[in-house]
Backbone and ligand atoms as CSV (ligand in chain L), in Angstrom:
chain,resi,resn,atom,element,x,y,z
A,1,UNK,N,N,-31.540,-23.616,39.104
A,1,UNK,CA,C,-31.776,-22.257,39.474
A,1,UNK,C,C,-31.760,-22.150,40.953
A,2,UNK,N,N,-32.607,-23.035,41.624
A,2,UNK,CA,C,-32.746,-22.984,43.150
A,2,UNK,C,C,-31.432,-23.366,43.830
A,3,UNK,N,N,-30.824,-24.379,43.257
A,3,UNK,CA,C,-29.556,-24.892,43.836
A,3,UNK,C,C,-28.425,-23.757,43.768
A,4,UNK,N,N,-28.458,-22.940,42.730
A,4,UNK,CA,C,-27.495,-21.948,42.505
A,4,UNK,C,C,-27.567,-20.782,43.617
A,5,UNK,N,N,-28.729,-20.675,44.222
A,5,UNK,CA,C,-28.826,-19.665,45.272
A,5,UNK,C,C,-29.065,-20.229,46.606
A,6,UNK,N,N,-28.609,-21.434,46.913
A,6,UNK,CA,C,-28.774,-22.090,48.210
A,6,UNK,C,C,-27.494,-21.585,48.985
A,7,UNK,N,N,-27.592,-20.904,50.120
A,7,UNK,CA,C,-26.461,-20.465,50.826
A,7,UNK,C,C,-25.783,-21.729,51.540
A,8,UNK,N,N,-24.512,-21.552,51.866
A,8,UNK,CA,C,-23.857,-22.585,52.578
A,8,UNK,C,C,-24.249,-22.633,54.111
A,9,UNK,N,N,-24.710,-21.489,54.535
A,9,UNK,CA,C,-25.013,-21.293,55.958
A,9,UNK,C,C,-26.142,-20.355,56.081
A,10,UNK,N,N,-26.943,-20.456,57.120
A,10,UNK,CA,C,-28.021,-19.436,57.406
A,10,UNK,C,C,-27.849,-19.024,58.833
A,11,UNK,N,N,-27.765,-17.724,59.120
A,11,UNK,CA,C,-27.622,-17.209,60.528
A,11,UNK,C,C,-28.581,-16.165,60.705
A,12,UNK,N,N,-28.926,-15.886,61.997
A,12,UNK,CA,C,-29.865,-14.756,62.402
A,12,UNK,C,C,-29.329,-13.376,62.243
A,13,UNK,N,N,-28.057,-13.241,62.485
A,13,UNK,CA,C,-27.381,-11.959,62.276
A,13,UNK,C,C,-25.926,-12.088,62.083
A,14,UNK,N,N,-25.229,-11.082,61.473
A,14,UNK,CA,C,-23.907,-11.213,61.004
A,14,UNK,C,C,-23.023,-11.339,62.077
A,15,UNK,N,N,-23.292,-10.928,63.268
A,15,UNK,CA,C,-22.393,-11.023,64.428
A,15,UNK,C,C,-22.411,-12.323,65.057
A,16,UNK,N,N,-23.306,-13.181,64.574
A,16,UNK,CA,C,-23.373,-14.615,65.071
A,16,UNK,C,C,-22.516,-15.588,64.245
A,17,UNK,N,N,-21.809,-14.995,63.205
A,17,UNK,CA,C,-20.967,-15.866,62.369
A,17,UNK,C,C,-19.737,-16.092,63.071
A,18,UNK,N,N,-19.342,-17.270,63.236
A,18,UNK,CA,C,-18.107,-17.754,63.952
A,18,UNK,C,C,-16.830,-17.556,63.037
A,19,UNK,N,N,-16.090,-16.409,63.367
A,19,UNK,CA,C,-14.983,-16.072,62.564
A,19,UNK,C,C,-13.811,-17.097,62.547
A,20,UNK,N,N,-13.643,-17.698,63.761
A,20,UNK,CA,C,-12.663,-18.727,63.863
A,20,UNK,C,C,-12.921,-19.934,62.958
A,21,UNK,N,N,-14.204,-20.372,63.029
A,21,UNK,CA,C,-14.538,-21.500,62.184
A,21,UNK,C,C,-14.440,-21.077,60.690
A,22,UNK,N,N,-14.802,-19.905,60.252
A,22,UNK,CA,C,-14.522,-19.456,58.906
A,22,UNK,C,C,-13.119,-19.537,58.481
A,23,UNK,N,N,-12.274,-19.073,59.400
A,23,UNK,CA,C,-10.859,-19.072,59.110
A,23,UNK,C,C,-10.306,-20.436,58.965
A,24,UNK,N,N,-10.713,-21.425,59.914
A,24,UNK,CA,C,-10.351,-22.737,59.772
A,24,UNK,C,C,-10.813,-23.394,58.544
A,25,UNK,N,N,-11.978,-22.909,57.955
A,25,UNK,CA,C,-12.466,-23.552,56.676
A,25,UNK,C,C,-11.701,-22.945,55.435
A,26,UNK,N,N,-10.721,-22.038,55.669
A,26,UNK,CA,C,-9.878,-21.539,54.624
A,26,UNK,C,C,-10.394,-20.240,53.973
A,27,UNK,N,N,-11.309,-19.592,54.702
A,27,UNK,CA,C,-11.870,-18.330,54.249
A,27,UNK,C,C,-10.810,-17.189,54.605
A,28,UNK,N,N,-10.541,-16.263,53.710
A,28,UNK,CA,C,-9.619,-15.187,54.080
A,28,UNK,C,C,-10.120,-13.798,53.741
A,29,UNK,N,N,-11.201,-13.740,52.962
A,29,UNK,CA,C,-11.788,-12.439,52.692
A,29,UNK,C,C,-13.239,-12.533,52.838
A,30,UNK,N,N,-13.894,-11.472,53.229
A,30,UNK,CA,C,-15.359,-11.368,53.395
A,30,UNK,C,C,-15.908,-10.248,52.603
A,31,UNK,N,N,-16.868,-10.566,51.716
A,31,UNK,CA,C,-17.633,-9.577,51.036
A,31,UNK,C,C,-19.038,-9.408,51.612
A,32,UNK,N,N,-19.307,-8.256,52.280
A,32,UNK,CA,C,-20.381,-8.131,53.082
A,32,UNK,C,C,-21.384,-7.086,52.605
A,33,UNK,N,N,-22.655,-7.491,52.449
A,33,UNK,CA,C,-23.756,-6.473,52.024
A,33,UNK,C,C,-23.913,-5.495,53.196
A,34,UNK,N,N,-24.476,-4.297,52.819
A,34,UNK,CA,C,-24.706,-3.304,53.885
A,34,UNK,C,C,-26.193,-3.253,54.289
A,35,UNK,N,N,-27.079,-2.794,53.375
A,35,UNK,CA,C,-28.506,-2.665,53.812
A,35,UNK,C,C,-29.161,-3.900,54.327
A,36,UNK,N,N,-29.587,-3.807,55.503
A,36,UNK,CA,C,-30.260,-4.947,56.174
A,36,UNK,C,C,-29.396,-6.058,56.557
A,37,UNK,N,N,-28.046,-5.947,56.231
A,37,UNK,CA,C,-27.086,-6.930,56.784
A,37,UNK,C,C,-26.325,-6.266,57.911
A,38,UNK,N,N,-25.770,-5.086,57.627
A,38,UNK,CA,C,-24.954,-4.363,58.586
A,38,UNK,C,C,-25.788,-3.104,59.181
A,39,UNK,N,N,-26.549,-2.557,58.291
A,39,UNK,CA,C,-27.492,-1.380,58.756
A,39,UNK,C,C,-28.897,-1.605,58.514
A,40,UNK,N,N,-29.755,-1.035,59.365
A,40,UNK,CA,C,-31.159,-1.110,58.942
A,40,UNK,C,C,-31.376,-0.300,57.717
A,41,UNK,N,N,-32.272,-0.596,56.918
A,41,UNK,CA,C,-32.431,0.023,55.635
A,41,UNK,C,C,-32.782,1.585,55.897
A,42,UNK,N,N,-32.166,2.491,55.152
A,42,UNK,CA,C,-32.232,3.909,55.225
A,42,UNK,C,C,-31.548,4.462,56.345
A,43,UNK,N,N,-30.694,3.619,57.165
A,43,UNK,CA,C,-30.028,4.177,58.286
A,43,UNK,C,C,-28.505,3.926,57.957
A,44,UNK,N,N,-27.716,4.872,58.444
A,44,UNK,CA,C,-26.300,4.733,58.185
A,44,UNK,C,C,-25.499,4.164,59.363
A,45,UNK,N,N,-26.230,3.809,60.379
A,45,UNK,CA,C,-25.615,3.375,61.620
A,45,UNK,C,C,-25.412,1.792,61.764
A,46,UNK,N,N,-24.201,1.425,62.034
A,46,UNK,CA,C,-23.942,0.016,62.275
A,46,UNK,C,C,-23.815,-0.177,63.690
A,47,UNK,N,N,-24.628,-1.105,64.239
A,47,UNK,CA,C,-24.666,-1.349,65.672
A,47,UNK,C,C,-23.383,-1.718,66.392
A,48,UNK,N,N,-23.279,-1.495,67.631
A,48,UNK,CA,C,-22.062,-1.757,68.424
A,48,UNK,C,C,-21.658,-3.237,68.172
A,49,UNK,N,N,-22.616,-4.233,68.298
A,49,UNK,CA,C,-22.265,-5.606,68.214
A,49,UNK,C,C,-21.854,-6.001,66.839
A,50,UNK,N,N,-22.330,-5.407,65.745
A,50,UNK,CA,C,-21.890,-5.610,64.430
A,50,UNK,C,C,-20.530,-4.962,64.239
A,51,UNK,N,N,-20.348,-3.859,64.783
A,51,UNK,CA,C,-19.038,-3.057,64.642
A,51,UNK,C,C,-17.945,-3.941,65.358
A,52,UNK,N,N,-18.236,-4.439,66.479
A,52,UNK,CA,C,-17.322,-5.264,67.292
A,52,UNK,C,C,-16.944,-6.503,66.440
A,53,UNK,N,N,-17.901,-7.132,65.782
A,53,UNK,CA,C,-17.684,-8.322,64.966
A,53,UNK,C,C,-16.807,-7.974,63.790
A,54,UNK,N,N,-17.034,-6.761,63.116
A,54,UNK,CA,C,-16.172,-6.346,62.045
A,54,UNK,C,C,-14.796,-6.160,62.406
A,55,UNK,N,N,-14.588,-5.529,63.639
A,55,UNK,CA,C,-13.284,-5.326,64.167
A,55,UNK,C,C,-12.578,-6.593,64.428
A,56,UNK,N,N,-13.240,-7.619,64.919
A,56,UNK,CA,C,-12.738,-8.955,65.165
A,56,UNK,C,C,-12.247,-9.542,63.931
A,57,UNK,N,N,-13.107,-9.338,62.807
A,57,UNK,CA,C,-12.737,-9.925,61.479
A,57,UNK,C,C,-11.421,-9.346,61.019
A,58,UNK,N,N,-11.288,-8.023,61.160
A,58,UNK,CA,C,-9.974,-7.483,60.737
A,58,UNK,C,C,-8.876,-7.897,61.592
A,59,UNK,N,N,-9.086,-7.989,62.989
A,59,UNK,CA,C,-8.100,-8.457,63.842
A,59,UNK,C,C,-7.637,-9.821,63.468
A,60,UNK,N,N,-8.525,-10.701,63.101
A,60,UNK,CA,C,-8.114,-11.978,62.734
A,60,UNK,C,C,-7.580,-12.239,61.275
A,61,UNK,N,N,-7.440,-11.024,60.692
A,61,UNK,CA,C,-6.756,-11.069,59.415
A,61,UNK,C,C,-7.551,-11.172,58.185
A,62,UNK,N,N,-8.917,-11.138,58.377
A,62,UNK,CA,C,-9.748,-11.201,57.111
A,62,UNK,C,C,-9.652,-9.923,56.416
A,63,UNK,N,N,-9.645,-9.934,55.117
A,63,UNK,CA,C,-9.933,-8.770,54.282
A,63,UNK,C,C,-11.386,-8.536,54.170
A,64,UNK,N,N,-11.879,-7.406,54.546
A,64,UNK,CA,C,-13.330,-7.091,54.550
A,64,UNK,C,C,-13.656,-5.978,53.507
A,65,UNK,N,N,-14.593,-6.425,52.635
A,65,UNK,CA,C,-15.072,-5.472,51.636
A,65,UNK,C,C,-16.562,-5.460,51.813
A,66,UNK,N,N,-17.038,-4.125,51.739
A,66,UNK,CA,C,-18.612,-4.004,51.703
A,66,UNK,C,C,-18.946,-3.904,50.270
A,67,UNK,N,N,-20.076,-4.491,49.964
A,67,UNK,CA,C,-20.501,-4.375,48.532
A,67,UNK,C,C,-22.044,-4.253,48.512
A,68,UNK,N,N,-22.441,-3.198,47.925
A,68,UNK,CA,C,-23.932,-2.789,47.974
A,68,UNK,C,C,-24.329,-2.407,46.654
A,69,UNK,N,N,-25.654,-2.709,46.434
A,69,UNK,CA,C,-26.289,-2.168,45.125
A,69,UNK,C,C,-26.930,-0.816,45.346
A,70,UNK,N,N,-26.721,-0.281,46.560
A,70,UNK,CA,C,-27.331,1.105,46.880
A,70,UNK,C,C,-26.416,2.206,46.291
A,71,UNK,N,N,-26.891,3.410,46.346
A,71,UNK,CA,C,-26.168,4.557,45.733
A,71,UNK,C,C,-24.795,4.658,46.285
A,72,UNK,N,N,-23.854,5.115,45.373
A,72,UNK,CA,C,-22.466,5.231,45.639
A,72,UNK,C,C,-22.253,6.175,46.859
A,73,UNK,N,N,-23.011,7.446,46.758
A,73,UNK,CA,C,-22.884,8.376,47.853
A,73,UNK,C,C,-23.151,7.814,49.299
A,74,UNK,N,N,-24.099,7.071,49.337
A,74,UNK,CA,C,-24.495,6.510,50.620
A,74,UNK,C,C,-23.469,5.501,51.091
A,75,UNK,N,N,-22.919,4.669,50.181
A,75,UNK,CA,C,-21.928,3.741,50.589
A,75,UNK,C,C,-20.637,4.341,50.997
A,76,UNK,N,N,-20.300,5.388,50.246
A,76,UNK,CA,C,-19.097,6.242,50.550
A,76,UNK,C,C,-19.140,6.822,51.943
A,77,UNK,N,N,-20.318,7.350,52.267
A,77,UNK,CA,C,-20.508,7.932,53.716
A,77,UNK,C,C,-20.296,6.943,54.817
A,78,UNK,N,N,-20.867,5.716,54.530
A,78,UNK,CA,C,-20.793,4.628,55.491
A,78,UNK,C,C,-19.319,4.189,55.605
A,79,UNK,N,N,-18.620,3.874,54.498
A,79,UNK,CA,C,-17.330,3.394,54.537
A,79,UNK,C,C,-16.384,4.353,55.128
A,80,UNK,N,N,-16.561,5.624,54.858
A,80,UNK,CA,C,-15.703,6.772,55.353
A,80,UNK,C,C,-15.941,6.875,56.947
A,81,UNK,N,N,-17.211,6.730,57.369
A,81,UNK,CA,C,-17.555,6.875,58.785
A,81,UNK,C,C,-16.838,5.782,59.619
A,82,UNK,N,N,-16.791,4.598,59.093
A,82,UNK,CA,C,-16.328,3.531,59.876
A,82,UNK,C,C,-14.832,3.022,59.394
A,83,UNK,N,N,-14.244,3.716,58.499
A,83,UNK,CA,C,-12.974,3.290,57.997
A,83,UNK,C,C,-12.891,1.990,57.338
A,84,UNK,N,N,-13.992,1.697,56.586
A,84,UNK,CA,C,-13.969,0.439,55.897
A,84,UNK,C,C,-13.883,0.600,54.339
A,85,UNK,N,N,-13.600,-0.399,53.648
A,85,UNK,CA,C,-13.485,-0.321,52.253
A,85,UNK,C,C,-14.738,-0.829,51.554
A,86,UNK,N,N,-15.173,-0.261,50.507
A,86,UNK,CA,C,-16.474,-0.862,50.049
A,86,UNK,C,C,-16.871,-0.117,48.700
A,87,UNK,N,N,-17.840,-0.755,48.027
A,87,UNK,CA,C,-18.274,-0.280,46.666
A,87,UNK,C,C,-19.811,-0.257,46.640
A,88,UNK,N,N,-20.290,0.874,46.109
A,88,UNK,CA,C,-21.761,1.001,45.905
A,88,UNK,C,C,-22.133,0.814,44.485
A,89,UNK,N,N,-23.345,0.839,44.261
A,89,UNK,CA,C,-23.989,0.578,42.896
A,89,UNK,C,C,-23.215,-0.638,42.233
A,90,UNK,N,N,-23.165,-1.733,42.991
A,90,UNK,CA,C,-22.381,-2.797,42.617
A,90,UNK,C,C,-22.947,-3.730,41.534
A,91,UNK,N,N,-24.238,-3.638,41.395
A,91,UNK,CA,C,-24.990,-4.590,40.372
A,91,UNK,C,C,-24.862,-6.027,40.805
A,92,UNK,N,N,-24.980,-6.332,42.006
A,92,UNK,CA,C,-25.037,-7.770,42.390
A,92,UNK,C,C,-26.334,-8.383,41.841
A,93,UNK,N,N,-26.321,-9.569,41.253
A,93,UNK,CA,C,-25.301,-10.603,41.510
A,93,UNK,C,C,-24.244,-10.585,40.449
A,94,UNK,N,N,-24.415,-9.683,39.435
A,94,UNK,CA,C,-23.543,-9.692,38.342
A,94,UNK,C,C,-22.385,-8.611,38.420
A,95,UNK,N,N,-22.099,-8.341,39.637
A,95,UNK,CA,C,-21.106,-7.242,39.895
A,95,UNK,C,C,-19.658,-7.527,39.349
A,96,UNK,N,N,-19.013,-6.545,38.731
A,96,UNK,CA,C,-17.703,-6.735,38.265
A,96,UNK,C,C,-16.723,-6.694,39.474
A,97,UNK,N,N,-17.204,-6.172,40.668
A,97,UNK,CA,C,-16.380,-6.095,41.813
A,97,UNK,C,C,-15.905,-7.425,42.284
A,98,UNK,N,N,-16.693,-8.500,42.152
A,98,UNK,CA,C,-16.154,-9.827,42.632
A,98,UNK,C,C,-14.878,-10.178,41.993
A,99,UNK,N,N,-14.800,-10.018,40.642
A,99,UNK,CA,C,-13.504,-10.327,39.962
A,99,UNK,C,C,-12.421,-9.358,40.423
A,100,UNK,N,N,-12.802,-8.027,40.537
A,100,UNK,CA,C,-11.863,-7.020,40.904
A,100,UNK,C,C,-11.291,-7.349,42.335
A,101,UNK,N,N,-12.154,-7.739,43.209
A,101,UNK,CA,C,-11.672,-8.135,44.570
A,101,UNK,C,C,-10.642,-9.269,44.463
A,102,UNK,N,N,-11.057,-10.311,43.648
A,102,UNK,CA,C,-10.116,-11.497,43.567
A,102,UNK,C,C,-8.749,-11.093,43.033
A,103,UNK,N,N,-8.835,-10.125,42.048
A,103,UNK,CA,C,-7.549,-9.742,41.385
A,103,UNK,C,C,-6.736,-8.918,42.350
A,104,UNK,N,N,-7.347,-7.966,43.043
A,104,UNK,CA,C,-6.549,-7.194,44.013
A,104,UNK,C,C,-6.025,-7.949,45.264
A,105,UNK,N,N,-6.877,-8.968,45.747
A,105,UNK,CA,C,-6.475,-9.671,46.905
A,105,UNK,C,C,-5.484,-10.808,46.578
A,106,UNK,N,N,-5.682,-11.389,45.315
A,106,UNK,CA,C,-4.857,-12.504,44.876
A,106,UNK,C,C,-5.528,-13.817,45.483
A,107,UNK,N,N,-6.688,-13.739,46.100
A,107,UNK,CA,C,-7.207,-14.930,46.670
A,107,UNK,C,C,-8.026,-15.749,45.622
A,108,UNK,N,N,-8.203,-16.999,45.901
A,108,UNK,CA,C,-9.024,-17.878,45.081
A,108,UNK,C,C,-10.502,-17.679,45.445
A,109,UNK,N,N,-11.440,-17.883,44.599
A,109,UNK,CA,C,-12.867,-17.785,44.936
A,109,UNK,C,C,-13.238,-18.499,46.212
A,110,UNK,N,N,-12.770,-19.717,46.347
A,110,UNK,CA,C,-13.088,-20.512,47.524
A,110,UNK,C,C,-12.523,-19.994,48.816
A,111,UNK,N,N,-11.607,-18.959,48.735
A,111,UNK,CA,C,-11.200,-18.338,49.961
A,111,UNK,C,C,-11.933,-17.050,50.366
A,112,UNK,N,N,-12.995,-16.792,49.603
A,112,UNK,CA,C,-13.866,-15.704,49.792
A,112,UNK,C,C,-15.327,-16.086,50.222
A,113,UNK,N,N,-15.794,-15.436,51.215
A,113,UNK,CA,C,-17.122,-15.739,51.656
A,113,UNK,C,C,-18.032,-14.499,51.589
A,114,UNK,N,N,-19.168,-14.601,50.874
A,114,UNK,CA,C,-20.062,-13.480,50.683
A,114,UNK,C,C,-21.191,-13.532,51.718
A,115,UNK,N,N,-21.544,-12.463,52.406
A,115,UNK,CA,C,-22.515,-12.436,53.463
A,115,UNK,C,C,-23.579,-11.432,53.177
A,116,UNK,N,N,-24.851,-11.872,53.191
A,116,UNK,CA,C,-25.905,-10.929,52.866
A,116,UNK,C,C,-27.298,-11.453,53.192
A,117,UNK,N,N,-28.309,-10.521,53.066
A,117,UNK,CA,C,-29.645,-10.908,53.418
A,117,UNK,C,C,-30.462,-11.236,52.193
A,118,UNK,N,N,-29.943,-11.247,50.997
A,118,UNK,CA,C,-30.802,-11.487,49.864
A,118,UNK,C,C,-30.271,-12.615,48.959
A,119,UNK,N,N,-31.112,-13.541,48.692
A,119,UNK,CA,C,-30.598,-14.715,47.922
A,119,UNK,C,C,-30.323,-14.354,46.474
A,120,UNK,N,N,-31.155,-13.488,45.901
A,120,UNK,CA,C,-31.069,-13.113,44.543
A,120,UNK,C,C,-29.966,-12.211,44.161
A,121,UNK,N,N,-29.411,-11.504,45.118
A,121,UNK,CA,C,-28.230,-10.665,44.902
A,121,UNK,C,C,-27.010,-11.185,45.556
A,122,UNK,N,N,-27.039,-11.229,46.908
A,122,UNK,CA,C,-25.826,-11.627,47.701
A,122,UNK,C,C,-25.433,-13.046,47.506
A,123,UNK,N,N,-26.384,-13.937,47.630
A,123,UNK,CA,C,-26.036,-15.372,47.617
A,123,UNK,C,C,-25.794,-15.819,46.088
A,124,UNK,N,N,-26.641,-15.291,45.256
A,124,UNK,CA,C,-26.525,-15.695,43.857
A,124,UNK,C,C,-25.110,-15.163,43.258
A,125,UNK,N,N,-24.754,-13.897,43.726
A,125,UNK,CA,C,-23.462,-13.401,43.306
A,125,UNK,C,C,-22.355,-14.274,43.782
A,126,UNK,N,N,-22.425,-14.823,44.994
A,126,UNK,CA,C,-21.361,-15.666,45.528
A,126,UNK,C,C,-21.274,-16.977,44.672
A,127,UNK,N,N,-22.399,-17.551,44.413
A,127,UNK,CA,C,-22.542,-18.707,43.679
A,127,UNK,C,C,-21.931,-18.557,42.307
A,128,UNK,N,N,-22.330,-17.575,41.615
A,128,UNK,CA,C,-21.833,-17.221,40.264
A,128,UNK,C,C,-20.403,-17.052,40.139
A,129,UNK,N,N,-19.771,-16.765,41.313
A,129,UNK,CA,C,-18.332,-16.502,41.282
A,129,UNK,C,C,-17.581,-17.648,42.024
A,130,UNK,N,N,-18.316,-18.699,42.401
A,130,UNK,CA,C,-17.525,-19.808,43.036
A,130,UNK,C,C,-17.125,-19.591,44.515
A,131,UNK,N,N,-17.814,-18.540,45.128
A,131,UNK,CA,C,-17.401,-18.157,46.467
A,131,UNK,C,C,-18.389,-18.844,47.503
A,132,UNK,N,N,-17.961,-18.897,48.701
A,132,UNK,CA,C,-18.765,-19.407,49.784
A,132,UNK,C,C,-19.826,-18.327,50.142
A,133,UNK,N,N,-20.899,-18.759,50.752
A,133,UNK,CA,C,-21.993,-17.738,51.022
A,133,UNK,C,C,-22.677,-17.942,52.325
A,134,UNK,N,N,-22.970,-16.945,53.056
A,134,UNK,CA,C,-23.818,-17.029,54.242
A,134,UNK,C,C,-25.048,-16.064,54.137
A,135,UNK,N,N,-26.146,-16.612,54.407
A,135,UNK,CA,C,-27.385,-15.760,54.409
A,135,UNK,C,C,-27.627,-15.255,55.762
A,136,UNK,N,N,-27.825,-14.059,55.956
A,136,UNK,CA,C,-28.312,-13.522,57.314
A,136,UNK,C,C,-29.742,-13.040,57.161
A,137,UNK,N,N,-30.499,-13.195,58.216
A,137,UNK,CA,C,-31.919,-12.644,58.194
A,137,UNK,C,C,-31.803,-11.112,58.186
A,138,UNK,N,N,-32.757,-10.472,57.332
A,138,UNK,CA,C,-32.621,-9.021,57.262
A,138,UNK,C,C,-32.950,-8.382,58.535
A,139,UNK,N,N,-32.226,-7.160,58.855
A,139,UNK,CA,C,-32.377,-6.506,60.090
A,139,UNK,C,C,-33.833,-5.972,60.234
A,140,UNK,N,N,-34.201,-5.336,59.202
A,140,UNK,CA,C,-35.597,-4.714,59.280
A,140,UNK,C,C,-36.431,-4.987,57.986
A,141,UNK,N,N,-37.691,-5.095,58.150
A,141,UNK,CA,C,-38.566,-5.396,56.936
A,141,UNK,C,C,-38.683,-4.235,55.947
A,142,UNK,N,N,-38.321,-2.989,56.379
A,142,UNK,CA,C,-38.432,-1.922,55.428
A,142,UNK,C,C,-37.399,-2.059,54.247
A,143,UNK,N,N,-37.747,-1.830,53.085
A,143,UNK,CA,C,-36.911,-2.139,51.933
A,143,UNK,C,C,-37.217,-1.360,50.734
A,144,UNK,N,N,-36.251,-1.207,49.806
A,144,UNK,CA,C,-36.468,-0.562,48.567
A,144,UNK,C,C,-37.368,-1.528,47.687
A,145,UNK,N,N,-38.036,-0.781,46.714
A,145,UNK,CA,C,-39.026,-1.642,45.917
A,145,UNK,C,C,-38.518,-2.865,45.344
A,146,UNK,N,N,-37.289,-2.892,44.700
A,146,UNK,CA,C,-36.810,-3.966,44.045
A,146,UNK,C,C,-36.593,-5.107,45.141
A,147,UNK,N,N,-36.015,-4.749,46.305
A,147,UNK,CA,C,-35.798,-5.658,47.311
A,147,UNK,C,C,-37.112,-6.289,47.804
A,148,UNK,N,N,-38.131,-5.503,47.803
A,148,UNK,CA,C,-39.495,-6.079,48.160
A,148,UNK,C,C,-39.877,-7.268,47.228
A,149,UNK,N,N,-39.711,-6.870,45.904
A,149,UNK,CA,C,-40.030,-7.931,44.962
A,149,UNK,C,C,-39.168,-9.179,45.151
A,150,UNK,N,N,-37.809,-9.030,45.216
A,150,UNK,CA,C,-37.018,-10.071,45.278
A,150,UNK,C,C,-37.147,-10.906,46.602
A,151,UNK,N,N,-37.595,-10.056,47.652
A,151,UNK,CA,C,-37.822,-10.806,48.898
A,151,UNK,C,C,-39.024,-11.636,48.764
A,152,UNK,N,N,-40.033,-11.239,48.139
A,152,UNK,CA,C,-41.231,-11.956,47.884
A,152,UNK,C,C,-40.914,-13.329,47.129
A,153,UNK,N,N,-40.102,-13.165,46.070
A,153,UNK,CA,C,-39.708,-14.325,45.291
A,153,UNK,C,C,-38.878,-15.256,46.166
A,154,UNK,N,N,-37.964,-14.698,46.976
A,154,UNK,CA,C,-37.109,-15.539,47.874
A,154,UNK,C,C,-37.977,-16.375,48.774
A,155,UNK,N,N,-39.005,-15.708,49.366
A,155,UNK,CA,C,-39.883,-16.396,50.306
A,155,UNK,C,C,-40.534,-17.616,49.665
A,156,UNK,N,N,-40.948,-17.334,48.382
A,156,UNK,CA,C,-41.562,-18.467,47.699
A,156,UNK,C,C,-40.526,-19.584,47.447
A,157,UNK,N,N,-39.369,-19.205,47.024
A,157,UNK,CA,C,-38.360,-20.230,46.655
A,157,UNK,C,C,-37.880,-21.046,47.975
A,158,UNK,N,N,-37.778,-20.263,49.081
A,158,UNK,CA,C,-37.374,-20.903,50.360
A,158,UNK,C,C,-38.473,-21.861,50.908
A,159,UNK,N,N,-39.669,-21.443,50.727
A,159,UNK,CA,C,-40.720,-22.293,51.136
A,159,UNK,C,C,-40.771,-23.559,50.320
A,160,UNK,N,N,-40.592,-23.443,49.074
A,160,UNK,CA,C,-40.672,-24.637,48.152
A,160,UNK,C,C,-39.527,-25.503,48.449
A,161,UNK,N,N,-38.323,-24.960,48.804
A,161,UNK,CA,C,-37.115,-25.860,49.028
A,161,UNK,C,C,-37.093,-26.247,50.445
A,162,UNK,N,N,-38.024,-25.803,51.358
A,162,UNK,CA,C,-38.081,-26.378,52.723
A,162,UNK,C,C,-36.905,-25.821,53.561
A,163,UNK,N,N,-36.558,-24.489,53.396
A,163,UNK,CA,C,-35.450,-23.905,54.184
A,163,UNK,C,C,-35.930,-23.820,55.708
L,1,MG,MG,MG,-29.158,-6.217,51.805
């Protein structure tokens, strides 16, 4: 169980992920969480530094998908504001969108990297689908109730595993 949700890499923030290195390791598509990965919780704004990183990702040829368990309306407003593609109410880690993204992109699971701030949704979803994964530290501690519970559990798991 614990091995299943161990990310390949841990970083402090999404914009610190080295895109060139990702590309060299064969990654061609990114599935990125929204809340607390790109935006603070309950806020629709992506910071300049994160936006710049997203632009770089597209410029380097990565296919970028946002994937969130949050409300479809919220995700639609964020994707529309920033001209990004993404899906809300995704039911990570068991989201059908992982397979849909593979089908539409034609990429192999190992060519896709999932990025997010939660082990039990973002990282577990990547592992269940054979994709690479990067854990980012959450932007803000404010969170929805389910996230609070899963974060409590993550803390226990991480402590036990000696992350
Ligand atoms: Mg999140």
